[in-house]
C-alpha positions in Angstrom: 85.0 100.0 116.6 88.8 100.4 117.6 89.7 100.9 121.3 93.0 102.0 122.8 93.2 100.9 126.7 96.2 102.2 129.0 97.2 101.4 132.3 97.4 105.0 133.2 97.9 108.6 131.6 100.6 107.9 129.2 101.2 104.1 130.1 101.0 101.2 128.6 98.5 100.9 125.8 96.6 98.3 124.2 94.9 98.5 120.9 92.1 96.4 119.8 88.7 96.3 118.0 84.7 95.5 119.4 81.6 95.0 118.3 80.2 95.7 122.1 82.3 98.3 123.6 80.5 98.5 127.4 81.1 94.9 127.4 84.7 94.2 126.2 85.6 97.5 128.8 84.1 95.8 131.8 85.7 92.4 130.5 89.2 94.3 130.8 87.8 96.0 134.2 87.0 92.6 135.8 90.3 91.0 134.1 88.6 88.2 132.3 90.7 89.2 128.8 93.4 87.1 129.3 97.1 88.1 127.8 98.8 91.4 127.4 96.0 94.1 128.5 95.6 91.7 131.9 99.0 91.2 132.5 100.3 95.1 132.2 96.7 96.3 134.2 95.2 98.1 130.6 91.9 98.9 131.3 91.1 102.2 131.4 89.2 103.1 128.0 91.0 106.4 126.5 90.3 106.5 123.3 87.5 104.4 120.4 86.5 105.3 117.2 83.2 103.8 115.6 82.6 102.4 112.0 79.7 101.4 110.1 81.9 98.1 108.8 83.9 95.8 110.8 86.5 95.7 108.6 87.4 99.4 108.7 87.8 99.0 112.1 90.3 95.7 111.7 91.8 97.9 109.4 92.3 100.8 111.5 93.1 98.4 114.4 95.9 96.9 112.6 97.4 100.3 111.1 97.2 101.6 114.7 99.7 98.6 115.9 102.6 99.7 113.2 102.3 103.4 114.4 104.9 105.0 116.6 103.9 105.4 120.4 104.4 109.3 120.0 101.8 109.0 117.0 99.8 107.0 119.1 99.7 109.3 122.1 99.5 112.2 120.0 95.5 110.7 118.7 95.0 110.3 122.3 95.1 113.7 123.6 93.7 115.3 120.3 90.5 114.5 121.8 91.2 113.4 125.4 94.2 115.8 126.5 93.5 114.9 130.3 93.7 110.7 129.9 90.4 110.6 131.3 88.4 107.2 131.6 85.6 106.9 128.6 82.8 106.1 129.8 79.9 106.2 126.8 77.3 104.4 128.6 
């Protein structure tokens, strides 16, 4: 699963991949993931996309990391215009 986390609406963005969405989001919320996301308070799930094959999720993550910020925001706002925190569990 490819994910985008944000610090706040239109704030700092983090793009990643996970095989267990609820656990990964809770790890970010608890500050258990050191590095960029923890440093900038990026812990709100604002977009996700599932894949049958993890390699496809990794390819999507790599591609999105090269995108302009504007494109990432447009992707989020297409399905989540109010930047609501998504909790599928």
